[in-house]
N, C-alpha and C positions, 0 to 999 in steps of 0.2 A: 372536911375531907370528903372527897368523892371518888370512890374506887370502882364505881359501876361502869364496866367497860361497855355494857349494852346501851347505856344512856348517853355516852359521849363519844364523839370521834375526836381522837387526840389531836389530829392535824387541824381540824376545824377549830378546836379549842385554842390551839396556838394562834391561829389567825385572829380569833376573837380577842385574845389577850393583846396581840400587837395593835389591833385597831383601837382598843380601849386606852392605850397609853400606859397601862399599869406596869409596874416593875415586876419581872418574873424571869425564870430560867426554865429551860427544858432539861430534864434528867433523861439520859439515854444510856441503856445498857449496850456498850460496844461489844462486849464479849462475856459470855457466861460459860465457863468450861471447868473441867477437872473436878467433877463432883456433882452432887445434886443441889444446884443453886435454886433459890426461891423464885427466880424469874428468868426469862429467856432473852437471848441476844435480840436486839432491835426493839425492845419494849421501851416506851416513853411515858413520862409523866410531866405535868406542868406544876411548878412550884413557885408561889409568889414570894414577894419580899419579906413576908412575915413567916414563911415556912409552911403555909397551907398548901395541900397537894390535891391535884386532880389526876385521877388515874393511879397507877401503882407501879413500882419497880420491884415489888416483892415483900414489902412490909418489914417489920422488925428492925434489927440493928442497921441493916444496909440502907433501908429507906430513911431511918432517922439520921444517919450520917449524910445521906444525900440532901436532906432538908436543911441540915446545918450548913453544908457547903453552898447550897443554893442561896441562902440568906447572905452569905459572904460574897458570893459571885454577883448578886444583885447590887451590892454596895460598891464593889470594885469594878463592875462591868467587864470582868475578865473571865474567860472560860476556865474551868477547873477539871482536871483529869485525876481520878484516883482509883486505886485497886482495893477491893474489899476481899479479905481472906476469911472464909468460914471454916473454922478449925475443929468442928465436931465437939466443941466445948458445950457445957451446959450451965445455965444460970437459973436461979430460982425465979427471977423476974421475967427473963426472956424465953425460957424453955430451951428445947434442944436447938442446936445450930446444925444445919443440914450438911455442911461441908461444901467445898468447892471455892472457885475464885470468880470474881466479877470485876470487870473493868467498866467504869462508869464515867460518862462525860456530863458535866454541868455547864450548860451554855446559855448565858444571859444575852447573847448577841444575835438571837434568831430573827430579830425584826428586819435585818437586811435581806433575809431569805424569805420574806413574806410571800413572794410570788410562787416560790417552790412549794411551800406548805399549802397555799391555796389551790395549786394545781393538783397536789396529791388528794386533798379533800374532795375536789371536783371529780377526779378520776375514780375515787371510791364510790361517789354517788352515781357515776355513769357506768360502774362495773368494768373499768378498764384496767388492764395489766400494765405494769411498768416497774421501775426501780428507783429508789432513793439512794443517792450517794452522799454520805456525810463524811467530809474530809477534815481531819484535825492535824494541823502542822505545828509541831512544837520545836522551838529553837533551843540552842544550848543555854540560853538565859531563862529557860522555862516559860517563855511567852508562847501562848497557844492561840492560833487563829482557826476558826471553824467556818466551813461553808457547807450548804446543803443544796443538792441539785436533784431535779426530777426529770426522768426520761421515760416517756411512754415506750412500750415494748417495740413499736415500729420505728422509733426514732433514736434507738441506742446507736451512738456514733460507731462507725466501722474502724475508726482510728482513735478510740478513747484512750485517754491518758491512764496512768496507773490507777487501778490494777489491770487495766486492759479490757478490750471488748470481750474476749473469750471468757474471762473470769466473771464479768458482769452478766453475760448471757447465761453462763452456767448456773449462777445463783438463781436467776429467774426460772430456768428450766427445772431446777431441783426444788424451787419454792422454799429455799432456806437462806437466811441472812448469813453473811460471813465477814469477818474483820480481816483486812489485809494490811500488812505493815511494810514500810520501806525506809531504809536509812542509808543505802549504798551510794546514791547519786550525790548527795550532799551530806557529809558527816555531821554538819552543824544543824541539820533539820531532820526530825523524825516524823514521818508521815504515816497516819493511820486512816484507812478508808473503810467505812462500813457500807457494804452493799446490801440493801434491803429490798427484796422483792415485794411488790404490792400486788397481792392476789385477791380479787373479789371473793367474798364468801360464796360458796355454792348456794344456788337459789332453789329453795324447796317450796313448791306449791302444793298445798294440801286441800283437796276438794272434799269438804265435809268437816264441819266443826263440832261433831259429836264427841263422845268419850274417847274414841281412838284418835281422832284428829287432835283433841286437846292434849292427850298424853304424848302423841308423836311430836307436836309442836314443842313441848317442853324438852323432850329428850334430844330432838334434832338441834335445837338451839344450843344445848350444852356441848354438842360436838362440832359446832361451828357453822351451822347452816343459817342463812338468811331466810326467814320463814314468812310466807303469806298463806293465810287460811281463807278459803272461799266457801260461803254457804248462802242459801237463799232465805234463811230464817234469822231475823235480827237477834233473837235470843242466843243463837249459836255463833255470833260474831262479836259478842261483847268483849272488849279488851281485857276485862277482868278474868276471862277464862284462859288467857294465854300469857306466856312469859313476856316480860318487857322487851320491846323491840319488834314484836310480831306485828305484821300488817294483817288486819282482818277486813275482808271485803264482803259486803252483803249484796246479793243480786242473783240473777239467773246464772247458775253454775256453768253450763257450757259456754254462754256468752262471755262470762267473766274470764274463763280460761282462754278463750279465743283472743281476748283483749290483752292478755299478759304477754310481754316480750319474752319469747322462749328462745334460749340460745343453747350452746353446747354444754353449758355448766348449769342447766336447769334440770331439776328433778321434780317429777310430778307423781303424787300419790292420790289415788282415787279411793276414798273411804266415805262415800255418801251414805244416805239412809236407805238406799234401795238399788236393786239390780238395774232397773230401767234408767235411773239417774246416773249410775256408774257408766252404763253403756253410752249415754248421751255425752257425758263428760269425756269418755275415751274417744268418741268420734271427733271431739273438738281438738284433740291433741295428738292423735295417733300418727299424723303425717308430719309432725314437727321434728326438729333436730334435737329434741331433749335428750340429755344424757341417760335419763331413766324415766320410764313410765311404769308404775306399779298399780295393780287393781286388786282390791280385796275380794274375797269370795271363795266358795267351795270349788273343787275341781269340776263338779257338774255344771255349776253356774258359768265358770270360765269357758268350758267346752261349748255351752249353748251360745254364749255371746260370740265366741270365735266363729262358730258355724254361721251365725247370722251375718257377721261382718264380711266374711269371705263370700258367702252366697249372694249377698246383696251388693257386692262390689265396694263396700265401704273401706276395705283394706285387703291387701294381698296376704297370702300365708306368711311370707317373710316379714311383712310389716306387723302383723299381729304377733308373730313369734318374738318380736322385740319386747313385748309387754311382759313384765314380771308378774305373772298371775298363775296360781295363787301367790300373794305377795309375802315377802319376808323370808329370812333364812329359817330353815326348819330346826327350831330349837325346842319343839314341843310346847309352844306357847299356848296358854289357855286364857289367862286373865288379860284385861285391857292393857295394863302396863307391860306384860310380857309380849303381847302382840306388837305394841309400839316399839319395844326393845328389838324384836326380830326385824321389824321394818328398818329401824335406825341402823342396825348391824348390816343389813343388806346395802343400804345407802353408802355406809362407810366402806364396805368391802368393794363396792363398785368404784368408788372414788379413789381409794388408795391402792387397790390391787387389780382393778380392771376385770373383776370376775365376769365371766361370760354367762349369759342367761341360757338355761337349757329348758326349752319348752317342754311341757309334759307330753308323753307319748299317749297313743290312744288307749293303751292299757292303764296308764296313770289316770286318765280322765273318767274311767268307769268306776 
């Protein structure tokens, strides 16, 4: 069993299984509603013909049921749809059941959609946005056919079939998957379409692999950031210091930052070992279109660097005022984990609520 989401891309895993010729099925949560379900809509897992699973759809009873159905589906080569009702019961073996309903698709026929899965895996690597449409059509005889399609954001058809272009684009805008159902056009066919937005993880660049950089890498990865840490000291870019999935780069920090592809979903945190290096790193990114640039330091340090940047022409006042400095939400942080938590909270607040940065006034800087 492999449930480590950081170590596998489930779409790439599907492609690998298809290419290997192994018997397997994809378990997909089409809908998770009406309660506190153990997993969310759009989550996938790969289950082979013996019941072994890669990824997870929530564990416990629901996952055990999915594994049983997957073994059956691999033998019959027919998709299976089932609903799992969590009724708040308690068992000595399973523990508490959290309540809610889940609708799950077990699809052993994904090989025909290899191109779509490969496109999604490549889009994830290229940090591209788009949507996956998984369509399940079930006839009156309970025969189900499943298809999966990938549409990049810029190629969503203007005349898309059910559930329609507006609904597809709405899911992408809201960054939330949604299951749509239709049975009116043909009473003998029940159609379900899951629209899943594919949204790249926000990209966090941490300049400085010291104690704060290490703590921030851990906390930011837990809230969904794709993390790269840069330092010029090999001992502070050791993979053992950071959570699995973190990219650690050793080299001249300003040059490494300048080499990073910085886009509108890039967040940059400057927590190097000294003021001079922070300033040099800031110079390398202050003119980019990064969503966030934050620099650690006291109010006095920030004021001095600001004055130097403006007087030397390295940045305008407006450009420097984009920099979140001093960094982090004011939660009274003192310890390294608390400082990392305050920075992580600021990243989340900007991403989810679009908080506006308020540069310190001259009175604040004294």
